[in-house]
N, C-alpha and C positions, 0 to 999 in steps of 0.2 A: 504494499500499500504506501501511495505518496506522500511525503508530512510534508510541511512546510512551515518556516522562521514565527510562524502562529503557535504555535507546540511549543516555542524554548518559553521558559521563562524562571525569575531570579530565584536563587536560595542564599542571603549573604553576600557573595559575590564569586560563587560559581553560578555557571551556566549550565541550568539542569535541562532536562528536557523529560517529557510522561512518558518517553519509551526509553526503552533500555541503549546505555550510551554504545558508542562505540571505543571499543577498548584500543587508544593513540596509537601502541607500543607498535604492536605488528602491521598496522597503515602506514606509520612512518620508515619501520626499519624496510617494508615493501621498496616507499619511494628512494630512499639510500640507497637499493637493491640496482634501482630506475639508473643511479648515477650523480643523485643529489650527493654535495659532503653535510649538507647539514638540512635537517627540518625539524620542522616543527607545527604544532597546534596552537593556537591562540583566539581567546574569549574576546573579541572585536567592536562588539556592540554599542559601548561606551561613546561616544564622538562622531561615529558611523552617518555618514553622511545619506541621508532619506532615500538616495538612489539604492541605496546596499541593503537596506533594512531585514530585506528576506531573505539577506545571506548576512548572518553574523559570527562566519566560524573562517577567521582564515592560517589557508595552509602556508608555511612559509618557508620555501629550500633555495637556496645557494650552493653556487659548485666556486669551489676557491680557484683564486688566481694560476696560471703557471709562477715557477720562482723569479726572483724578483732581477737576480740575475740575467733574466731571459726579455726580459721589459722595460730594460733605460735604453735613451734613446739621445743621442747628443750629436751636437754642431756648433763648432766654433765653441763657445764658454756656456752655451745654455743646455741644462740636462733635465730631462721630465722622465716621468716614469707613466706606458700606457696602462692604464685600467681599460682598455674599449677591447675584448673578445670578443669577434661575431660568432666561434665557433662554439664558443661557452654560451653565450645569449641561447643561439640555435640545439642542444644540448638539452636549455631549461626550460624552453618554448616545446622540446621533444616529451621533455617528462610531464610537466605542465597540462600536456591535450592527455598525457598516458590517466594523469590523473581523474581529472572535469570528465573522460569516458570511463575510466573506471567508475566514479561517484554517481555518473547518470545510469551507467547498467545500473544500480538499484534505488533508481530514483530519486537521486536527490539531484537538488540543483549544483552548476560550478561555474564561479566567471574569472574569467584566467587578467591575470594584470601581466603583459607581458615584461621582458625585463627591461630595464629605465633603455638603454641604446639602441631598442630595438622599437617602440613607440612609436615611428612614422609609419599612420595606418590614418586612412582616411574614413574609415566605415562610424556608425553610425557608433557600436558601445568602443570606440576610441576615446572618443567628448568623457568618457567616463573615469580612463584610465586618473588622471590629476586629480580626481578626488579623493583615491585611497594609494599613499603612499607606502613600499614596502618595507621603510624602518616602523609602520605604525605595527605591520602586522609580523615583523621579528621581533621587536620588543616585547609585544604581547605573547609571543611565542618561547619569551625568555630563553630566545638566541643571543642577542646582543642590545647591545644601551649604545646612545648617540653620541658620538663623542663630540670634543668641541670643533673639529674640522667638521661636523654638521654628516658625517656618514657614521653608517652602523657598522661596532667596534665589537669584534666580539674578540672570545676568549684565547677560543687555538691561533686565529687566523690574521687580528688585529680585521682591516678595512679592505682586506685583499680575497675580498669574492663578488661576484656576481647575483644577484637576488631575483625571484619570481614568487609571486604570492597568487594563489587560486583564496576566493573566493566561496564557500558552500554554507547550505543550512544541514546538510552531514552533524548526528550530535556529536561529533568527536571528541573523547575526554581533552578539555582542552588544560593547556597549560597550567600548572601550580603556583609558578614561580617569575608572575610577568618583571620584566627591567620597568621601575616606574621615577631613574633616575640615575646618574651618568658613572659610572665605574673611572673615569678619569682623574678626580682628585685632583691632587694638584699640578699633576704631570700638565708641561707646555712644549710638553717636543714641536709637537705642529704647529704649533705657536710664533715659536721660534725658525721652524724651519721654511716657514711659507716667505715666499720670494716679495710677494703682494701683500704682508700685511697683513693680509683679508680675515687671519683670524683672529677675533677680539676675545678669546680668553673665557668664556661665558660657558658655565654646566648647564646641561640640557636634563631638564626635569619636565616627566608626564603635565604635573600641575603649572608648569607654566611652556607651554606649547609655543607659545608669540614672542620667547624670546630670541631676538636677534642672534646668532649664534657666528654668523661673514657679513663680513661687505662683499656685498653681490656683486657690483662695480668694479673692486679692485679685483674680487676672484678671476671675472671676465675681460678685465683687462690684462693681465697675466695671460690668458688663455691665445688673449689674440693675438699678444706678441709673440706666443712661442707658435704659432699656428704660422704665423709671415716668417719667422727665424728656420721653425724645424719642419713644416709642413701638416703639422697635426696639432687641430688642439684640444691638450692636451697638459695636462703639469704632473700633479698627485705629489707633489714632494711632500706632502702632510701625512700619504699613506703610507711613502717609506719611511720615515721620521717616530712612527707609532711603535711602541717599544713591545706594543701587544702582541704577543704574538712572537713562541719562542724560534721560527723559521726568519723572524724577519731579522733578527739577531744577527742568526749566523750568516744570509747573504751581504747584509750590509756592511758587515767586519770582513767579506773577501772581498766585495766592491772598494773599499777603503774611498768612499764619495763622501763629502760632507755633504748636508742636506739643511743646516741651519744658515739662516739668512747673511749674506754677508758674506757667505764662500765661495769661492770658486772653482770648486767641483775637482780639489785636486789633493783637499786634505782628510785628515784620517775621519773613520767613520765617528759619528755620536750614537756609540750604544747604550 
């Protein structure tokens, strides 16, 4: 029998259903077996845009980026790190389609929010994509927090992942430990590393979602400069500078590249 989001109700902070909840563990294990590095389910009903009220559960999934050493672009004195990986986005989309097909086969609704770098879509559904950021899904699923650089940070990989989301009305058991506060604490590596000085150094909090973390104009200006010099609108010094994720420190040490503001790109890596 097909069920709808109208069957959901709240008890305290838990999302419940008058039907039995689906055990998320084997489901998420299956999603990982399809190629996801990380996967989780979160209750996103609070603050959900009207257009999505009927699908209040978010399945958040991510695929890790290649090693930093394979993602550095240099030209003259300019150094940048690419976090744009079309092949990863294609893999995410493939997994998302499998998730949606699986859920729909049981009568549940499923709406795919594609990876950020693959949202060039002129369909009606694409107009809804900006209404739901992947960060909301990932933080509610307990996979990570929003860093001072405005990116999703996970303990395992820092910000070196690409994200996708599937919204559904399936009664998946959601994470009991969503992130509501930043885990960056007093660390300012990304603030110091930003060549444009665009990162304000503010801590993210779900209770204050409108707090500005970045100077968007400064960030956009740096991307434009890199586009002229390197040929790509990329930067991501803040991603490389982030000490979260053990592999990050290993690759930075091997590269011997300084990502501190004002560095000449030839100094010792600061880890």
